[in-house]
C-alpha positions in Angstrom: 0.0 0.0 -0.1 1.3 3.5 -0.9 1.8 6.1 1.8 -0.4 9.1 1.9 2.6 11.4 1.3 3.3 9.7 -1.9 -0.2 10.3 -3.2 0.0 13.9 -2.1 3.1 14.4 -4.1 1.6 12.8 -7.2 -1.6 14.9 -6.9 0.4 18.0 -6.4 2.5 17.1 -9.5 -0.7 16.4 -11.6 -2.3 19.7 -10.5 0.9 21.7 -11.3 1.2 20.0 -14.7 -2.5 20.8 -15.5 -2.0 24.5 -14.5 1.1 24.7 -16.7 -0.8 23.2 -19.7 -3.7 25.5 -19.2 -1.4 28.5 -19.0 0.4 27.5 -22.3 -2.9 27.1 -24.1 -4.1 30.4 -22.8 -0.9 32.3 -23.7 -1.1 30.8 -27.3 -4.6 32.0 -27.6 -3.6 35.5 -26.5 -0.7 35.7 -28.9 -2.7 34.4 -31.8 -5.6 36.7 -31.1 -3.5 39.9 -31.1 -2.0 39.5 -34.5 -3.6 40.7 -37.8 -5.3 37.7 -39.4 -6.4 39.2 -42.8 -5.1 38.3 -46.2 -1.2 38.4 -46.8 0.1 41.6 -48.2 -0.8 42.4 -51.7 -0.3 45.7 -53.4 -3.5 47.8 -53.7 -4.4 48.8 -57.3 -5.5 52.5 -57.6 -6.1 54.6 -60.5 -3.3 56.8 -61.9 -4.9 60.0 -60.3 -4.7 58.6 -56.8 -1.9 57.5 -54.4 -1.8 54.8 -51.8 -0.2 54.8 -48.3 0.5 51.7 -46.4 0.7 52.0 -42.7 2.2 48.9 -41.3 3.4 47.4 -38.0 6.1 44.7 -38.3 7.1 42.9 -35.1 10.8 42.4 -34.7 13.8 43.4 -32.7 14.6 46.0 -35.3 11.3 47.8 -35.0 11.0 47.4 -31.1 7.3 46.2 -31.0 7.1 47.7 -27.6 5.4 46.8 -24.3 1.9 47.0 -25.7 2.5 44.4 -28.5 -1.1 43.1 -28.1 -2.7 46.5 -28.5 -4.4 47.4 -31.8 -3.5 51.0 -32.5 -6.1 53.3 -34.0 -5.0 55.0 -37.2 -6.6 58.3 -38.5 -6.4 59.7 -41.9 -7.1 63.4 -42.1 -9.0 63.4 -38.9 -11.2 60.3 -39.7 -10.7 56.8 -38.2 -9.1 54.6 -41.0 -8.7 51.4 -39.0 -7.0 49.6 -36.2 -3.5 48.4 -36.8 -2.7 45.0 -35.3 0.6 43.4 -34.7 2.1 42.1 -38.0 -0.7 44.0 -39.7 -1.0 46.8 -42.5 -3.7 49.2 -43.7 -3.9 50.3 -47.3 -5.2 53.9 -47.5 -6.2 55.4 -50.9 -5.2 59.1 -51.1 -6.3 62.0 -53.1 -3.5 64.2 -54.3 -2.8 66.9 -51.8 -1.9 67.3 -48.1 -2.2 64.1 -46.0 -2.2 63.9 -42.3 -1.8 60.3 -40.7 -2.2 60.2 -36.9 -2.2 57.4 -34.4 -4.1 57.3 -31.0 -1.0 58.6 -29.2 -0.9 61.8 -31.3 2.1 60.8 -33.4 1.8 61.8 -36.8 3.1 61.9 -40.4 2.3 64.8 -42.7 3.1 64.8 -46.4 1.8 65.9 -49.8 0.4 62.9 -51.8 1.3 62.9 -55.5 -0.8 61.0 -58.1 0.5 57.4 -58.8 2.9 57.4 -55.9 3.1 54.8 -53.1 4.1 55.7 -49.5 5.1 53.4 -46.6 4.6 54.5 -43.0 5.9 52.2 -40.3 4.4 52.1 -36.8 7.1 51.1 -34.3 8.4 51.8 -30.8 11.3 54.2 -30.0 13.2 53.3 -26.8 14.7 56.0 -24.8 16.7 56.2 -21.5 13.5 55.6 -19.3 10.8 55.5 -21.8 9.4 53.5 -24.7 7.2 55.6 -27.1 5.3 54.6 -30.2 6.2 56.5 -33.4 5.1 56.7 -37.0 7.9 57.0 -39.6 7.8 57.6 -43.4 10.1 54.9 -44.8 12.0 54.8 -48.2 9.8 52.8 -50.7 12.5 50.1 -51.0 12.7 49.5 -47.2 8.9 49.7 -46.6 8.3 47.3 -49.5 10.7 44.8 -48.0 9.4 45.1 -44.4 5.6 45.0 -45.2 5.9 41.6 -47.0 5.3 39.6 -43.9 2.3 41.6 -42.8 -1.4 40.7 -43.1 -4.3 43.1 -43.7 -5.6 44.5 -40.3 -9.4 44.0 -40.4 
């Protein structure tokens, strides 16, 4: 016959194991639920009289995804809500020629003049300082933006 202490140890091991498995499943669900799940990046076709801006959020060590990696950032185009930008996600914004003001919920912004037929890439990333980590929007060179956005999915 087994001693009571042996059974207590086995029960405690089983309970600890179940808690770990449950925590792993829960963490996996949280990580999956926070990333963009739309279609893989594909260039948006617009007429020659319009422009397109891609606002994207890659997640890597180079872009410092930041402490709020699970947070979907609100993106505004000329004062109107254009969509929520998830981790690994992008938004494709059709633009009329003229002044453009793209803003996030933290009041970071990019302002430029859109030209017909041009494509713009704006990266949402995190800037690390001495004691702070702050989000930022950065206008990227077309070659760099086109390379970084490839792994992103449309933020729905």
